[in-house]
N, C-alpha and C positions, 0 to 999 in steps of 0.2 A: 503494500500500500504506500507507505510514506517514502520508501527508498525509490520505488518506481516513479512516483510523482516528482521527486527531486531530480531523477535522471531525465525525465521528459521535460521538466521545466528548464534545466540546464541546456539540454539539446535544442529546444525551441528558441531559447534566448540567444544561443550562439548562432543559430540559423538566421534569426531576425537581424541581429547585429551585422552578420555577414552581408545580408541583402542591403541593409542601410549603408554599410561601408562601400560596397560596390556601386551603389547608386550615387553616393556622395562624390566618389572619385570618378564617376562617369565611365566605369569599366563596362564595356559592351563588346561582345565578340561578333555582334551582328551589325548590319548597316543601320543607319538612323531610322529608316522606315520600319524595319523588322524589330528594332530595339524598342520603339514606342509601344508596340503591342505587348512585349514582354515586361515593360515597366509597369503596366497595369496589372499583369499577372503577379509580378513581384509584390506590388502593393497589396493585392488581395491576399497573397500568401502571408504577408506580415499581419494583416488584420485578423485572419483566421488563427494564426499562431498565437497572437496576443490573446484572443478569446480562449484558446485552449489552455493558455497559462493562467489567465485571470480567473476563470470560473472555478476550477478546483482549488486554487489558492484562496479565493474569497470564502468558499464553504469551509475550508480548513481553518481559516482565520476566525470565522464566526463560531465554529465548534470550540476552538481553543479559548476564545473569549468567554463563551458560556461556561466552560470548565473552570476557568480562572475565577469567574464570578461565584460559581457554586463552591469552590474551594474556600474563597474568602468568607462567604456566608456561613459555611459549615464550621470553619475555624472559630468564628465569633459565637455561633450558636452552641456548639459543643463546649467551647471554652467557658461560656457563661454557665452552662448547665452543670458541668463537673468542676468548675473552678472553685465554687463555694465548698466543695467537698475535699479540697486539697489535691485534686488531680489537674493536670494541664495537658493541652493538646501537643503532641509531639509532631505529628504529620497528618495531613489529609491528602489522600490520593484519589483522583477522580478518573473516570473512564467512561467513554460513550460507546455503547455497543448496541447496534440495531436501533439507534435513535433514542435509547434510554440512557440517562446519565446516572451512573451509580458511583458511590464513594465509600471509601474506608477511612475511618478516623482512628488513629492510634493515640491513646491517651496514657499518660504515665503518672503514677502516684504511689503513695505508701499503702500497703495492705491495711485492712481488708478492702475488697472492691466496694466502690460507692454504690448506693442504691440507684437502680435505673428502671425500676418497674413502671414508673410513670412517664418514661421516655417512650413515646409512641410514634408510629409513622405519620400520624396526623399532625403531631407537634412539629416534626421535621418538615413536613409538607407546608405547614403554615409559615414556618420561619424561613424556609428555603424552597420556594415552590418549583424551582428549576430542577431539583434533585428528585429522582425517581426511587432511589434506594440508598440506604445508609447501613453500613456495618461498623460497629464500634469494637475496637480491639483494646483490651485492658492489658497494660504492661506494668506489673507491680515492680516498684523500685524503692530503694532506700537512698535518701539524699544526705550528703554530708557537706555542710557548709564550713569552709575554713576561713 
């Protein structure tokens, strides 16, 4: 997915820049009359290539923006929920699969585990509506301040 998109983007960008460079330096191997026809073709190839680059990158940018917003929202929500109990958010990992944004929040704190029975999917959906699923991972730890 991502590696293929990077390869295609690089390939198309190199091709587009090559066409623009050749046009700027007026490099033509044909006569002026034949060259005019190919100039239009080169221009259309540039437009199509830019579309092939822009559309997937735009969707990827939107998805990454949504994941960043969800991560920020969950860090705040989970941090508030468990912060009063002496636990803190270590990391939130988000992933979009099949259009569903799921997340895992790892929290760290001293044993015993904090109560979480009143943490419901509805509470998560109300606080962070862009999140479709949340898994909380408890990591017990002892902290030593020096």
